[in-house]
KEVEX-881786 format. One record per residue (C-alpha): x, y, z; residue in three letters. Coordinates in steps of 0.05 Angstrom, whole numbers, plus 5000, padded with zeros to 4 digits. Example, Ala and Ser with C-alpha at 12.3 -4.5 7.8 and 13.67 -1.06 7.14 Angstrom:
# residues 2
524649105156ALA/527349795143SER/
# end
This chain:
# residues 194
505437008037MET/510436778089TYR/509036298146PHE/516236248168ILE/516936178243GLY/509835928254TYR/511735198245GLY/509034608207ASP/503134508253GLU/500735218240PHE/501835138165LEU/497634498163GLN/492334818208GLY/491135408162VAL/491335018097ARG/484935158057TYR/483135698108GLU/489136148105ILE/485436768130LEU/478736548159SER/481536058210ARG/487036498239PRO/482437098232GLY/477236768278LYS/482836608328ASP/485137328328ILE/478137598339LEU/477037098395SER/483537338426GLY/481338058421VAL/474737888453ASP/478337548511ALA/483038148520LEU/477138628523VAL/473038168569ARG/479038098617ASP/480038858619GLY/486838818585ILE/484639188522ALA/480039788516ASP/474539638466SER/474240388448THR/481640408428ARG/482539798384LEU/486639838320THR/489339298274VAL/495239258229GLY/500138818194GLY/505238748139TYR/505938188087SER/501937598115TYR/499938038173GLY/497038508120SER/493137938087TYR/490137818156LEU/488838558169THR/485338628102ASN/481038018120TRP/479538238191LEU/476738918170ILE/471638538128THR/469438128189GLN/468438658242THR/467639408254THR/470739388323ARG/477439678300PHE/477840438297ASN/483440428247ALA/487639958205ALA/494739998178VAL/496539498124THR/502339408076GLY/504538928022ALA/498438498029GLY/493438157984SER/485938197977VAL/484937727918GLU/488637067912HIS/488036927838VAL/491837557821ALA/496637397877ASP/497936707847TRP/498736987777GLY/503437567794LEU/507437347855SER/514537087850ASP/512236487892GLU/506036217858PRO/506835507883ILE/505535727954GLU/498235907939GLY/497235257900VAL/499534867961TYR/495535268012LEU/489135247972PHE/490134527949GLY/490134687875GLY/490435207820TYR/485135757816PRO/481135377763TRP/481334737805GLN/478735037870VAL/475735717851PRO/471135707911GLY/476935687960LEU/480636247925TYR/474336687928GLN/472136467998GLN/478836688028GLU/479437337989SER/477737978026ALA/475638337962ILE/469137947957PHE/467138198027GLN/469538918020MET/462439188025ASP/462739048100ARG/468739498113VAL/468040158151HIS/474940188182THR/479440778161PRO/485240418128THR/492340648114HIS/496040248059ILE/503540218046VAL/505939957979VAL/513139767963PRO/513339987890GLY/518039437867GLY/514938867906ASP/515038197869THR/512837787929ARG/506138137937VAL/504938527874PRO/503139267884PRO/496739157844VAL/493738797905GLU/494439427946ASN/491539847889PHE/485439387887ILE/484539487962LEU/485040247957GLU/480240277898ARG/475139847934ALA/475440257998LEU/475040907958HIS/469040637919SER/465640487986LEU/467241178014ASN/471640868069VAL/477141348091THR/483641098062THR/490641328046LYS/495640978001LEU/503041108003ILE/507640827949ILE/515040737966LEU/518340757897PRO/523340227879GLY/522539847945GLU/522339097947SER/517938707995HIS/522838808052ASP/523139568047ILE/530639608057GLY/533639998000SER/532340698027ASN/532340838102PRO/527941438091TRP/522440988066HIS/522440598131GLU/521941248170LEU/516341508125ILE/512440858133LYS/512740858209ILE/511541608215ARG/505341598171GLU/502540978204GLU/503241298273LEU/499841928248LYS/494041498221TRP/493241128287LEU/493141778326GLU/488142098278LYS/483241518270TYR/485140998322GLY/483541378386ASN/490741248409VAL/496141718433THR/503041598406VAL/508341928448SER/514242208411SER/520942458435LYS/523043138408LYS/
# end
């Protein structure tokens, strides 16, 4: 989970509420964009990668207003994230303790415990060699969505680290498949040059 570029004030503001607080801000912003006629409520999609994916996974548990979601290298359950990530101390800081010290916070901010609310068709990209956000987190998301009969697709990019930079074809595949998903389920038209 990276918060680089957001600044210390943001980091302190989301401590203990790493998804719920920014998630509420995002949904308020979406409401304002729709209310002001800037965004079309019938063509909303959501997506993110890394921390943006943590937020995407959370947001689809909070609302059904998005037609489609694209997510990659994100978490849905913070205890596994703490136990398997190459940066476990980050979660300890953000939650104010280890999982056994503040189990309620780890659960409260985990999308997996609210998955039964999801209806958004969700496309998932998994860097197969990711040590920052372990692939198992994405497998948990896919299994939960599949169990709930939510339309989902999971793509594994073998050998890729969190940054997806070792094979240029993987970057192309990721973007191509996400655009296809948004066209198919998101009620959006993606123009392409031929």
